VOLO-529142 format. One record per atom (N, C-alpha, C): z, y, x. Coordinates in steps of 0.05 Angstrom, whole numbers, plus 5000, padded with zeros to 4 digits. Layout:
BEGIN
ZYX ...
end
This chain:
BEGIN
652259607099 652959887100 655959927093 657260107107 660060167102 660360457094 661860507073 662360787064 664460917082 663661127096 665461267115 665961547104 668561617103 669361887093 670262057117 668962277121 669562457143 671162697132 673462757144 675162977136 675563157161 675563417157 675663597180 677063857172 678963947188 680364197184 679364397205 678064617196 676864797215 678864997227 681365007216 683465187227 682465477229 680865557208 679865837207 677665897226 676465687239 674265727257 671765827242 671265717218 668865797202 669466067190 667866267196 668166537186 667166567158 667166807147 666066857120 663066797119 662366647099 659566567095 658666337112 660366247132 659666017148 660765757136 659765537145 660565277135 660665077158 661664837152 661964627172 659964417166 658564327187 656564107184 657363877201 656163647195 656763397208 654263287221 654363217246 652063097260 652762807266 651062627258 651462337263 648962237277 649262097300 646961987314 647561697321 645361537324 645461257332 644561227361 644960997373 644160957401 641260907404 639760867381 636860827383 635361067374 636161187351 634661407339 636561637334 636161857347 637862087343 636962247318 638862307300 638262457276 639862717278 638862917292 640363157296 639863367275 639863277250 639663457227 642463477214 643763707213 646563717204 646663677173 648763537164 649363507136 651663687130 651363867110 653364067103 655663927088 658063977096 660463867083 661364047061 662963937042 664064087020 667064137026 667964377018 670664467025 672464417001 674764297006 676864256986 679464356998 680164606990 682464737002 681964817031 683564697049 683164757078 681664527092 680664337077 679364097089 676464087080 674764017099 671863977093 671463667091 670063577070 669763287065 666763217063 666162967070 663362867067 663562557068 662162427049 661962137049 659062057056 658861847073 656261747082 656361447083 654061317078 653761027081 652460977108 653960847126 652960807154 652760507160 650860427177 650460147183 652760027200 652959757199 655059617214 653959527240 655759457259 655059347285 653159537301 653359797295 651759987309 653560207320 653360257346 655060467359 653960737350 655660887337 654861147326 656561367339 655461607339 656861847349 656862057327 659062207325 659062417306 660462657318 659862887306 660963147316 660863347294 662963507291 663063727272 662163987285 660464127271 659364377282 659664597261 659464847270 659665077253 656865167247 656165187221 653565287213 653665587207 651665727215 651566017210 650866057181 650666317173 650266387145 647566287135 645466307152 642766227143 642165937149 644165787159 643765497164 641565437184 640865627201 638665577220 639765547249 641965677256 643065657283 645665507281 646265357302 648665197302 650465277326 652965237322 654865277344 655365007357 653864947379 654064697393 656264707414 658464587409 660764597428 661964317430 662564247455 663963997460 662263747459 663663517461 662363257462 662863107436 660962937427 661362777403 663262547407 664462457385 666162217386 664461977377 665261737387 663661497381 665461297366 664261127349 665660917336 663560707328 664560467321 662860247313 664260097291 662760057268 663859937244 663359637245 665459477239 665159187237 664359107209 663258857207 662358767181 664658717162 667158657173 669458597156 670658847143 669859087152 671059337141 669459417117 670859467095 669459557070 669159857069 671060007081 670860307082 672360407106 671860657113 673160767136 673461067131 675561177143 676161467140 676861587167 675661817173 676261957198 677562227190 679462307207 680862567203 680862717230 679762957229 679663117254 680263397247 680963557267 681363837263 680163977287 679864237285 678564397306 680164387332 682864397330 684464397354 684264127369 684263907353 683963647366 681263617379 679163717366 676563697377 676363867402 677564107401 677464277425 678964147448 681364017442 682763877463 681163647475 679863497457 678063277465 675863377483 674763607476 672563727492 673563817519 675963927520 677064017546 677463777564 678363547553 678763307570 676063217581 674063227564 671363147573 670363327596 670963587594 670163777615 671563717641 674163647640 675563577664 674463327677 673763127660 672662877671 669962937684 668463117673 665863187685 666263317713 668363487716 668863617741 669663407762 671263207754 672062997773 669762827782 667862777764 665562607770 663662747790 663763007791 661863157809 662863137838 661762957853 662562927881 660563077899 661463247917 659563397934 657963227952 658962977959 657562797977 655362637963 655462637936 653462487922 650762627921 648662507932 646062647932 644862697905 645562517886 644362557859 645762777843 648462807847 649863007832 649363287844 648563297868 648063557881 645563687870 645663937864 643364087852 642064257874 639864157885 638664307908 637464567899 637364757916 636165017909 633164977904 631965137887 629165117881 627865387884 625865407901 624265647904 622365687880 621565457868 619865477845 621265607821 623765517817 625265627794 625765927796 625866027821 626166317824 623766477815 621366347815 618966487806 618366457777 619766277763 619366227735 621066417718 619966537697 621466717680 622966567658 625166687650 626766587627 627466287630 628466217653 629265937658 631765867642 631565647627 633765557611 635465347625 634065157639 635564947653 633664817674 634864727696 633364587717 634964337726 633564147738 634963917748 633063687752 634063477766 632363237771 632663037748 630362927740 630262707721 628362487731 628862247723 627162017730 625361967706 622661987711 620761977689 618961737692 618061617669 616261397669 613361497669 611561377684 608861467686 607261407660 605061547657 603461517633 601761267633 600261217655 598560987657 599960757672 600760817696 602360617712 605260657704 606460447693 609160477682 611260447705 611060617724 613060627745 614860867741 617260867753 619161077749 619361247774 619061507771 619061687794 620961917788 622262007808 624262227806 622662497809 623062677789 621662927789 623763157784 622963397793 624663627788 623563777764 625263807743 624363927718 625464217716 623764387705 624464667699 623864727670 625864807655 625464867626 625865167622 623865297610 624165567600 623565577571 623265817559 622865837531 619965787522 618265707541 615465647534 614765357540 615665247562 614764977570 616864837586 616464567589 618064397606 616164297628 616464387652 614664307674 616164137694 614763947707 616063777726 614463777752 615863777775 614763807802 615663577820 613963517840 614663327861 616663457880 616163697888 617863847907 618864097893 621464127890 622564367877 621964627891 620964617916 620464857931 617464917935 615764757922 612864797925 611664837897 610565077892 609565137865 607064977858 605564887879 603064737874 603664437871 606164347870 606764067867 607263997838 606564167820 606964117791 605263887782 606463687769 605063447759 604463457729 605663637714 605163647686 606863857672 605963937648 607364137633 607464047604 609764077591 610064007563 610764257547 608864367531 609564607516 611864557496 613764737495 616064697477 615264677448 613264837440 612464837411 610964577403 610364397422 609064147415 611063917413 613563967421 615663757420 616563717391 615963477380 616763417353 619763347351 620763187369 623563117369 624263007397 626862987402 627862867426 629862647418 629062397424 630662167415 632362067438 634861997432 636661907452 637261607447 637161447468 637561157464 637161007489 636860737486 636460557509 633560537515 632860557540 630060547549 629060257550 626460227549 625159957550 623859917577 622659687580 621159627605 622959547628 622259637652 623859567675 626659697675 626959907660 629560047658 630959967632 630559717623 631859637598 634859647602 636259757582 639159797583 639960067594 638160207607 638660477617 638760677594 640860837592 641061027571 639661287579 637761377563 636161617569 635261747543 633061887545 631962017521 628962027523 627662037499 624762047496 623962307484 622162457497 621062707487 618362647473 618362677447 616062597431 614262837426 611762817433 609663017427 607362877412 605563027400 603362897386 601662717403 601362777429 599562617446 600962407462 603562437467 604962257485 607862267481 609262047487 612162027487 613161997515 614662187526 615662187553 618462057554 618761847570 621261707573 622461797600 625061867600 626361967624 629361927621 630761937644 633661927644 634762087667 637262177664 638562347683 640162177702 641562307721 643062167741 645562037730 646762167710 649162057697 649262137668 651262047654 651462097625 651962397620 653562527637 654162807633 651562977635 649862907654 647263057656 645462997633 645562747623 643962677599 644762847575 647362867570 648363027548 647763317551 647863417576 647263697581 644263757575 642563577583 639663617577 639163607547 640563427533 640163417504 641063677491 643363787500 644264037489 642164257494 640964267518 638964467524 636464437507 635764187502 633464137484 633964237456 636464187446 637064287419 637064587418 638264717438 638365007438 635665137438 633865047456 631265167459 629565107435 629864867423 628264797399 629064967376 631665017372 632565187350 631565467354 631665567379 630765837385 627765867379 626165667386 623265687382 622665677352 624065487337 623465467308 624265717293 626665837301 627466087287 625466307293 624566327318 622666537325 620066497310 619166237308 616666187294 616866257265 619166187252 619566247224 619466547219 620666697238 620666987235 617867107238 616466997258 613667097262 611867027240 612166777229 610466687207 611066847182 613466937179 614167097155 613567387157 612467467179 611567747181 613767937190 616167817198 618367997205 618168097233 616567977249 616268067277 614868327278 615368477299 614168737302 611168717306 610268507319 607368467323 606768177316 604268117310 603367847305 603467697331 604667457332 604967307357 602267197366 601667247391 599267127403 599966847411 597966657411 598566387417 599766337445 599066507464 600066457491 602566607497 603566787480 605866947485 608366787479 610666847493 613066697488 614266777461 615766587448 616866647422 619066857423 619666977401 621767177399 624467027400 626467157410 629167037409 630267057380 632166887373 633266907346 634467167339 635767297359 637067557353 634967767347 632767767363 630667967358 629367917331 628867657325 627467597300 629267677276 631867617278 633667687255 633867987251 634068137274 634268427272 631768537259 629468427266 626968527255 626668447226 627668207219 627368107191 628968277172 631168397180 632868547162 632168847162 629768907171 628869187171 628769297143 629869527139 629869647112 627269807108 626669857083 624270007076 624970237057 626270447067 627170657049 624870817038 622570827051 620370997042 618470847023 618970597017 617070437002 617670416973 619670556963 620370536934 621470806925 621170856899 622371086887 625271046884 626871256881 629771216878 630471036855 632770896858 633870716838 632170466833 630270406850 628670156848 629469976871 630469736863 631469536883 629069376892 628469386918 626169236928 627169016947 629668926943 630668706960 629068456957 628168396932 626568156928 623868186941 622768426942 620268476955 620568426985 622868516996 623368467025 623468167031 624868017013 624967727018 622167597017 620667676997 617967566994 616267647018 616567887028 614967967052 615767807076 618367757080 619267597103 618167317102 617867207077 616766937075 613766937079 612367137070 609367147072 608467437072 607267527093 606367807094 603867867079 602567657067 600167697053 600867757023 599867977013 600268046985 597468096972 597268046946 594768086932 594868366920 592868526928 592668806919 590468816897 591268926873 589468956851 589069256845 586569346847 585969626841 583969626818 583769866805 581969886782 580970176780 578570196771 577470456764 576970456734 575170616724 574670636695 573170406684 572070236702 570270026691 571069746699 572469706721 572869426730 575469406746 576469156749 578769086765 577768936790 579168976812 578568836837 581168746850 581268496859 583668386872 582868266898 584468296919 583868186945 586468146960 586667946978 589067916995 589068127016 591468227022 591768437042 594068367060 593768427086 595868377105 597768627105 600168597095 602068817093 603468857120 604069107125 605669177149 608069357140 610069367157 612469517150 613769627175 614569877175 616269977196 618170187184 620070277201 622170457190 621170737187 618770807194 617671077190 615971087166 614070907162 612170907140 612870727117 614870537121 615370337101 613070137099 612570037075 610369857071 607770007072 605769887086 603170017088 601069807095 598569887093 596269717099 594269877115 592569747131 590469867145 587769767134 585869937132 583269857122 581070047131 578669977125 576370147132 576070367111 575270597120 575070827102 572970787080 570770657086 568570617067 568670347054 570870297040 571170047025 571570106995 571269896980 571469926951 574369996943 576269876957 579069926949 579770216953 578770336974 579370616979 578170796958 575770726949 574470876928 576070846902 577070606896 578670566872 581270726873 582570726896 585170856899 584771166897 582671266908 582071556905 581671626876 580471436861 580071486832 582571446816 584071236823 586571166808 588571046828 590571196836 592471096857 594370886847 594470826820 596370626810 595170346814 596770166827 595769906834 597969696827 597269446830 599169226826 599069056851 601468986862 601668816885 603168556878 602068326885 603268066879 604267946905 606867896907 608167806932 609067516928 609167366951 610267096950 613267106949 614466876943 617366846941 618466696965 620866776975 621966636998 622666346992 623966296969 624766026961 622365896946 620865736961 618465626948 619165416927 621565296929 622265096909 622765216882 623465476881 624065596855 621465686841 619165666855 616565726843 616665996829 617466206844 617566476834 615866656850 614966866839 613567076854 614367346844 613767556859 614567826854 612067986847 612168116824 609968286816 611068576816 609668756830 610469026833 608269216824 609169426809 607369646803 607869866824 605769956836 606070146859 603970366858 604470566874 602670786878 601870796907 599370826913 598370826940 597171106947 597971196970 596771446980 595071397004 592671487004 590771457026 591371667047 592071577071 592771767093 590971707117 589471907125 587771877148 588272087169 590672217168 591272417188 592072277214 591972427235 592372307262 595272217266 597272357255 600072277259 600572017245 599671977220 600071727206 598771487220 596271527229 594871317242 596271237268 597371437282 598771367307 601371217301 602771287280 605271147273 604670857264 602370817251 601770547241 600270377261 599370497283 597670347302 599170127318 597869897321 598769687338 596469587356 597269477378 595169397398 593269187387 594269007369 592568797359 590268897341 590569157331 588469267315 585869337331 586169327357 583769397373 581469197370 581968967357 579768787351 577868907331 578969067313 577269177291 576669477295 578569617308 578269907311 578469987340 577270207347 577270297375 579970417383 581470517364 584070637371 585170787347 587470907349 588571057327 586871307319 585171387336 583371607330 580671527319 580471267313 577871167302 577471307275 575171437271 574771587246 574571407221 573971147225 573770957203 576470837195 578570887211 581270767205 582670937184 583670787164 585170917142 587770757137 589970907132 592570777126 593170817096 593870597083 594670607055 597670587053 599070797045 601970807043 602770727015 604670537013 605470416988 608170526979 608270606953 610770686940 611170506916 613270346916 613770156894 615270296871 614170276847 615370406824 616970216806 616069956805 617369766787 617169486800 619269326797 619269056808 619868856785 618368646784 618668446763 618568166775 620668006770 620767726779 619667546758 617867366766 616567186747 616866896756 617966726739 618266436744 615866286734 614866106750 612465946743 613265656738 612565556715 612965276709 610665116721 611364876729 609364696741 607564596719 605064686720 603064606700 601364376711 599864256693 597864046699 599163796709 601663736701 602863486708 601463246695 600063296672 598563086660 596263006678 595163196694 593063126712 594062946735 596662996743 597862826763 598162536753 599062516727 599362246716 596662096714 594662246706 591962126704 590962046731 591362206752 590462136779 591861896790 594561876785 596061646794 595261396779 594561416753 593661186738 590961086749 589361266759 586761196770 587061066798 588861166814 589361056841 592261126848 593860916855 596660966862 596961016892 594761056906 594861116935 594261416938 596161566949 595961856952 595861916982 594562136989 594562237016 596862437020 598762357037 601162517041 600762687066 601062957062 600663147084 603263277090 604163267116 606463407125 605663577149 607163787154 606563957177 609064077188 609164097215 611264227230 609964427248 610464687244 609164887260 606164887255 604564847275 601664847273 600564557273 602264357271 601364077273 601463957245 599163847236 598863717210 598663417214 599763267195 599462977195 598862887167 596962707164 596162597138 596062297140 597262167120 597161877119 597161787090 595861557084 595861447057 598561317050 599561377026 602061267017 601861166989 603260946982 603360846955 605461006939 604461146919 606261316903 607261166879 609861196874 611161056852 612461256833 613061166809 614261346789 616661216776 618861356774 621261256760 621861436736 622761326714 623261496690 625161726695 627161686712 629161896717 628662046743 627961906764 627562026791 624762146794 622862076778 620162176780 618662036802 616662176813 614962066833 616362046860 615761836876 617161796901 615561606919 616261596944 615161406964 617561246975 616861026988 618860887004 617760867033 619560877052 618760857080 621060757096 620660737123 622660627141 624160857156 626560787165 628060977182 626661007209 626461257218 625361307244 622461367245 621061387222 618261437222 617761737227 615261797235 614562077241 614662247216 613962137193 613962297169 616862397162 618862227167 621562317162 622462537181 621562527206 622162747225 620762997216 618262977205 616963217195 618363327171 619263157153 620663247129 623263387136 624663277156 627263397164 626763677175 624463717189 623963977201 622764167180 621064067162 619764237142 619164057117 620764087096 620363917072 617963987056 616664207060 614264287045 611764147055 610164047036 607663907043 605763907020 603663737022 601663717002 601063416996 600063376971 599263106963 596363126952 594762936959 592062916948 591962656932 591662686905 591862456887 589162406874 588662166867 586162086854 584361936873 582061856864 580161716881 578861926899 578961866925 577862056945 575561926960 574461696950 572361566964 569661646953 567661486960 564961546951 564761526920 563461706908 563261706879 565461856864 567461956879 569562106866 568562366855 569362426830 568462676817 570762866811 573262776814 575562946809 577962846825 579663026832 582062966847 584163186841 586563146850 588763326845 590063396873 590163656878 591463756902 594063886894 596263766903 598963856894 600563956918 601864186914 603764296934 606564196926 607864056944 610363916937 612463976957 614863876951 617163886969 618363616970 618663506995 619663236999 622763247004 624063026995 626963007000 627462707006 628362647030 628862377039 631862307035 632362077025 635161987020 635461697025 637761617035 638561337039 640761257020 641161406999 643361346980 642861076967 644960906968 644660636957 644160646927 645260846913 644860856884 641960916877 640661096893 637861156889 636160906896 636760776918 635260536925 635460326904 637760296892 638160096871 636460156846 636160416840 634560496817 631560436820 630560476844 627660456848 626860186859 628760006865 628059756879 626359576862 624359456875 622659246863 622359026883 622158786872 621858546890 619258556906 617258716896 614758746911 615158876938 617359016941 617859156967 618358956990 618958706983 619458507004 616958447020 614658497009 612158447024 611858647047 613358877045 613259067067 615459017088 616958807085 618958737105 621758817098 622258927074 624959007067 626358757055 628958727064 630458497055 631558517027 632258767019 633458806993 634259096989 635659146967 636459416961 638359526981 639859356995 641859447015 640659447043 638059427046 636759427073 637259707085 638559717109 639059977121 636560127130 634259987132 631760117140 630260257117 631160207093 629760307069 630460607065 628460777063 628861057057 627161127033 628161277014 626761366991 626061666994 623561726991 622662006993 621962106965 623662286954 623262396927 621362636929 619662666908 617562876908 618163076886 618263326893 618463546873 615863696873 614463706851 611863846849 612364136845 610964306861 611264596860 608764716848 606364616855 603864726845 601864506844 600464476822 598464266817 595764396812 593764316828 591064426825 589064196820 588364136794 586263946789 583564056798 581963896810 579363976820 577263786810 575063886799 572863726790 570463786808 569363576820 567163606838 564563606822 563263836822 560663856808 558363756825 556863576815 554563476831 552663696838 551763706863 549963906873 547263776879 546563576865 544063426870 542263446846 539663446852 537563446831 536263176830 537362986814 536262716813 533562706799 532962906783 530362896769 528062916789 528363096809 526163126828 526062876846 528362746851 528362496866 526762286851 527362266825 525862066809 522862126808 522262386808 519362466807 517862376831 518962436855 517462356879 517762056884 519861926875 520161636878 517961496862 517161616839 514961486823 512361496838 511961676858 509561686873 509461476895 511761416907 511961216928 514761106930 514860836931 517460706932 518360666961 516760746980 517460707008 518560977019 520860957032 522261197042 522861157072 523661377085 524561367113 527661387113 528961177123 531861167124 532761237152 534461447155 535461537181 538461487181 539361347202 542261287206 543061387233 545761397237 546961497262 548061267278 547361247304 548461047321 551161127331 552560937343 555160997354 555061187377 552661197391 552361387414 551561667405 551361717379 550661977369 547662017366 546061807370 543161827367 542261767338 539961847331 538761807305 536861577306 536861407285 534961177283 533661197256 530961197255 529461207230 527660967228 527260877203 525460657197 524560677168 522060587162 521260577134 522560347119 523360397094 524760197078 523560207050 523859977036 522959947009 525260016991 525160246978 527360346961 526960236933 529160126922 529160016895 531160166878 530860166852 532660306833 533560116812 536260116807 537559956786 538660136765 538460056740 539260226718 542260296719 543860116730 546760166731 547660246759 546760126780 547660176807 546060376822 543760466811 542260676823 540460586846 539860766864 538060716887 539460536908 537860356920 538960176940 536660056955 537259936978 535359786994 536659517001 534959317006 535859057014 535059007043 536758877058 536258837086 537858597095 537558537121 538958307133 541758387142 543658207139 546458277145 546858347175 545258227192 545558277221 543758497232 542458647215 540658847224 542159087236 540659237252 541959467266 542759687246 541259717225 541959927205 544659867192 545259617187 547759537175 550059607194 549759537220 551759607239 552259907241 550060067240 550460357241 551760467216 551160357193 552360447169 555360377169 556160157180 558960097183 560360297200 559060397221 560360597239 560260867226 558160947213 557861207200 556261177174 557561187151 556061137126 554261367117 554261597131 552561817123 549761767132 547861777114 545061717120 543261937108 540761927115 538762117104 536261957095 535262017071 532961887060 530762097056 528362027065 526062197061 524362067039 524462177015 523162056991 520662196985 518462056979 515962176971 513762096990 511262156982 508962096999 508962287023 508462167046 508562327071 505862337085 503762277071 501062297083 499962577078 497362617084 496162877081 495762957052 495862767034 495562827005 498262906992 500362897007 503062956996 503263246987 504363286964 504863556953 507763636954 509563426953 512363486952 513863246963 516063286977 517763066984 520663176984 522562996983 525463056980 526962937003 528663097016 530563007036 533162957022 534062707021 536462627007 538662567027 540862707025 543262637040 545062467023 545862237034 547362047017 549461907034 551161757021 553161587033 552561307026 552161137046 551360857041 553860677040 553760487022 555960297018 554760017019 555959847034 554959567037 556159407014 554459296997 555359126975 555958846985 558458766985 559258506996 559758296975 560358376950 560958176929 558458056918 558657806911 556357646901 555357756874 557257856857 556457956831 554558186833 555058376851 553258596855 550558506865 550558316884 548058216895 546358076873 547757926855 546257796834 545057996815 546358226810 545158426793 542558546805 542558566832 540358696846 538258506855 538658246852 536758046863 534158056848 531958026863 529257996851 527857776867 526057646854 524657426867 522857526889 522157786888 520557896910 521957876937 524657866937 526057856962 525857586976 524557396964 524057136978 521857166998 520357376997 518157427016 519057587039 517857537062 518457697086 516157877092 516658137094 514658337098 514658427127 512258477138 511958587165 510158837163 510359007182 508759257182 506259227199 504059327189 501659337205 501659587222 499559627236 499459867254 499460127238 498260127215 498360367198 501060387185 502460607188 505060647177 504960637147 507060527135 507360497106 505760267095 504260117111 502659897101 504059637105 504759497083 506259247085 504459007080 504858797094 503358547089 505258317088 504858137070 506557897067 505857697088 507757627106 507257447128 508457177124 510457147107 511756887103 513056887076 514056657068 515456627043 518356557048 520056597027 522856517028 524356657051 524156917050 525757067070 528757047064 529557057039 532357017031 532356787010 534356617013 534556396995 535356476967 536956686964 537856776938 540056976942 541257056919 543457256920 545857156935 546256886937 548556776951 547956746981 545556796989 544856777018 546556967034 548156877054 549857057069 548357267085 545857217090 544257417105 543257637086 543357597060 542357797041 544458017037 543658267044 545558487043 544158727028 545758867013 544759096997 546259347006 544759567010 545959827016 545660006991 547860076979 547860256956 548260536965 546760726953 546761006961 548061176940 549961346949 551261546932 550161816942 548461946927 547162196935 549062426934 549262576956 550962816958 549463076959 546863066967 545363316970 542363246969 540863426957 537963396957 536663656966 534663646983 533063866992 530163816986 528863986970 526163946962 524364116979 522163996989 520264137005 517464116992 516164346987 513564346975 511564406998 509664227001 507764247023 505664467017 505164647035 503164857031 500364737031 498464877018 495664777018 494464817046 493264607057 492164617083 489064577081 487664757094 484764747094 483864597119 483064347116 482264187138 479364197145 477864377130 474964397135 474364527162 476164697171 475664837196 477864757216 477264767240 479164707262 479964957276 482565007277 483565247290 484165177319 483065337337 483465297365 485865457376 486865647359 489065817368 491665647370 493465747385 496065607388 497565627362 499265427356 500765437331 502765667330 503065787308 504866017304 507065947284 509566027290 511765967272 511466157248 511366037224 511066197200 513866307191 513666517175 516066637162 517966757182 517066837206 518866977225 519667247214 517967367196 518767617184 521267587167 521667357155 524167307140 526567287158 526067177182 528267167202 529067457210 527167627215 527767907222 529168047199 528367987174 529568117151 532568027149 533067767152 535767667150 537467767173 536267797197 537767897220 538568187215 536768347202 537468617196 539768647176 540168447159 542268447139 544968387153 545068207172 547568117184 546967997211 548168107233 547768007259 549567757265 551467707248 553167467252 551967237237 551367017251 549966787240 551766547244 550966327230 552366067233 550565887250 551765797273 550365627292 551365347289 549665147282 550364867279 549064707301 550664567317 549764407339 550864127337 549663937351 550663667352 552763647374 555163537367 557363517386 556563327408 557363397432 556763227455 558762997460 561163027448 563262827453 563562637429 562262677406 562662507383 560262547365 559562337349 557262357331 557862527306 558062787309 558462967287 557263237293 557263407273 556063677275 558363887277 557964077295 559764297298 558364557289 559764717274 558664967264 560665197270 559565417281 561365647287 559765907283 561166117276 559866387274 559266497302 556866617304 556066727330 554666997325 554867167346 553667427345 550867407357 548767427340 546067397349 544967667358 543667677381 542467917392 539467877395 537968097397 535068087399 534168277421 532468167439 531268327461 528268347457 527068577463 524168607458 522468397473 523368317496 521768127512 522867837509 525467797510 526567537509 526967427481 526867607461 527267517433 530167477426 530667297407 533367247398 534867087419 537467147421 539167007441 542067047433 543766867445 546666887443 547866937470 550367027471 551867057495 554466897492 555166747513 557566587512 558566537540 560766377542 561866307568 560766037578 560566007603 559365767614 560965527609 563665557608 565365317604 566065267574 564665397555 565265357527 564165097517 565265007494 564464747483 561564757474 560664987463 557964997453 555864957475 556565047500 554665007522 554464707529 556664567528 556564277532 554964137511 555364227485 553764107464 550764157468 550064397475 547264467478 545964327502 547464287523 546464137546 545763857538 547363737520 546763467512 544663457490 544763637471 542863637448 541963927443 539664017454 538864297452 537964377425 537264187407 536364257380 538664357363 538264557347 540364677331 539164797306 540964877288 540165017263 541765277261 540365497256 541665767255 541165867227 543365947213 543266057186 543766347188 541766507178 541866807180 541966917151 543167147149 543367287123 546167357116 546567467092 549167537083 550467287071 551867137088 552866867080 555666897069 555866987044 558367007029 557766987000 559667056983 559267036954 557167226943 556567436959 554567626950 551767556960 551467316972 548967236984 546767226964 544467356970 542067336953 539667236969 539967246996 537667177013 538767077039 537966837048 538666737074 536366557084 536366517111 534266377125 535466157142 534265927141 535165707158 533065667180 533765727205 531965727228 532665477245 530665297247 530965077265 529865157292 531465117313 530665227339 531665047361 530765117385 531564977409 532965187427 535365127437 536865307453 536365247483 535765457498 535265427527 537365597541 538865477559 540865627575 539365747600 539566007603 538266147625 540266327639 541166257662 543166417677 541966547701 539266577701 538066717724 538867007724 538967127748 539767417750 537867597734 535367527732 533467707717 534167707687 534667467676 535367447648 538067577642 540067517659 542667637655 542567937655 541068047674 540768337676 539268457652 537368297641 535768407619 537368417593 539168227588 540668217563 543368347565 544268437589 546968547592 547268807578 549668847565 550469097553 553369147560 554069397562 556869467569 558769377547 557769337523 559569247501 560868977508 559468817525 560468547530 562968547548 563768777558 566168777575 568668727558 568468787532 570868737516 571368447511 569268277517 569667987515 570667867541 571268037561 572367937586 570367897608 567767967604 565867947625 565968197643 565768157669 565868377688 563168517691 560968367687 558268477689 556268257687 553668337691 551568137689 551667927711 553067987733 553267787755 555867617752 557267647729 559667487725 558767187722 559967007738 559066727737 559566597710 561366697694 561866587667 559966687646 558466897652 556567017633 554066837630 553666737606 551466537602 549766627577 547266707581 545466757558 544266497548 544066477522 542866247508 540366347493 537966277502 535466377490 534666197467 533766307445 533066167421 529966137420 529065887419 526165827416 525765727387 524665887369 524365797341 522365557339 522965377320 521265147315 520265157286 522065207267 521265217239 523065397224 522165517202 523665707186 523565617157 525865607144 526065557116 527565787103 526465907082 527566137068 528566067041 530966157034 532166117007 532866386995 532266426970 532866676956 533866616929 536266726922 537466686896 536766916877 536666846851 536067056831 538467246829 537867496826 539967706825 540867726796 542767546788 543767526761 546167696756 547467796776 549767966772 550068156795 551868346792 552168556812 553468426837 552768516861 553968406885 556968466885 558468286898 561368316900 561868526922 564368616921 565168816941 565168696969 563868836987 563568727014 566068777031 568068927020 570268987037 572168757040 571568517028 573268287032 573168197062 571068277076 570968197103 573168327120 574268547111 576468677126 578968507126 579168317108 581568147108 581167897125 
end
């Protein structure tokens, strides 16, 4: 590494509040994150440790006041440090850089030959039909499967990057890359058949696109366009996420421009505070997070709930809610409330507490001024009689700093396991990976990683993340969820402080290894969590005493279920387990999916009670555990007779001993227990009538409480369960049914596995009664059925009518009903939380 000092004179180019930044990039990995320089008189200075024998490029840029937009002008300068150089110093000024840039522009003009077919920009009829075009041109792209290189015509706008075979045919599009999915654009030398060709790689979560332009000038131009559009999208997303946009952004709508977002973010709120009350901190907190906690109170109780705040220049801060909610009743009784707002600077761990007065306004003029089109999901329009506007007047503002608590829980979790789950996110994309967490007396907790990893790119874009500390495997009873801020550094002094010789096992050569990066962790919020067991082991022991033979159900790799009777044993220390052969199918299935189900208890006609146990199976591989669980009975081989549950000894010496490699033990960690009490059955008489589903009255009762149910189906593409809320409807002739689209995922799941579980009732914290309905779903798209279940209300879901080909009724055929009812030990909670 060589210490390089950069000096730059801006010649008054940087205006008030602006600063000068430095961009340094390598020929392999582009790091287009600016480093802010420090000003000494008329000169901006910055020292960096850079690698030797690597061709580097650098450029000085002007940073705006908020450090989010950059002034990208001119071309970068390149240099290469030799090993014999101990230090290096560069001196530049704005006039020299501008002269250098002018020369580059003249060279570009000379290189553009009209006779060159590659430099010529053909007209595009497709580009004329695309809105908000940022840049167009030909690029040579590498294929996804077949690694051949083909020339394509690319069109970039503020939403996507699309490429076409023919620039004049709209139907020749071969692919589209959404701009908001691009994590980074790396510039460097391409691999494969085009080795040595200088190009760039567009990195997305699903694929990395390799491409190059016709010449270096076009390559640099495309890189500049990528930077501009990426900054524009990120700024618009930050403004929208902070609530500064005029409307909530829809996923398919184009992002706001930076100018629009900034203008909206600085919107004043003159009507939201009494005179002489400064609400600037409230505005900052609102821009960072539009969700505020509203606390109301009457003569007897306090109630707090999250509310989505809105703001405009007519009404100031306000909220929309339903007229018949608990909060409205509280405000009518006592208009004095407390609002808790988030803070813009999350690293300062501060929040804003405001005392305010709320006025309930339901007049037509106020509703019209507050109305937005997105509210049509909940209300019919501004004239909806149930729509109420809550106008906020802030009386007092208090800033509160929060100290990071529960750091002793972090120390205890790291002492238990030094492997933490590191979570980073950029936009809507989350990434989680296990990392070895280390602690230094002065620097605190930190990670080590390599230059160029995805986690560093995520940290550069968004330093805020989460850490999950403690044991997170089977048997874990507590863990720590921490909200943190990451800071990556390549400082040699920091690397020297944290260096350990153990790092060489990861491929690092030493403290001066240029690939070593230290990620420092600043804890912002620590949440220790204790997992309370939700199992009743006493009832398991009770039914196990009646019969030691259970039914073990495992999941195959194809998503099918496999059940077999097993001899369940219990150890005083290791708990319930079964012994089996190492090459058996159940062992292979447990290795693929450790989640299993055990049916414990007598299952014949004399059975009074049995327990369904959901557990996680673990294969005991160490000899010490096998020796603890070994019994001489395991030397016998058992086979099943025709009568189920009847075992007969057919041979001796099935296993040689605990050291036998074929001897395998499955240990069970119970996660859930369901007890079923068998009803009394009178077998003296024979009923000739058809079987009838019991407890259907409970289904009707739960349906009357809430028409929104939870539908659980088996996924068709993977061995897992999918659960989603659905609107259940009932027809006098067809019975219960759902309505959905033919191309939805649930239809594909039901076609593959029609059996499902439907949970009905008031499924929230106020739940006192709910029903679990096991049923079979039948898809019926016949014209008679579609016409029978059709309602005009379904037009708001996009259906044109009963003859719409996408309109698909799903009929419910009940199989079994299980009812659960909780004791009413406290008053029900306020149901108006559903409005949030």
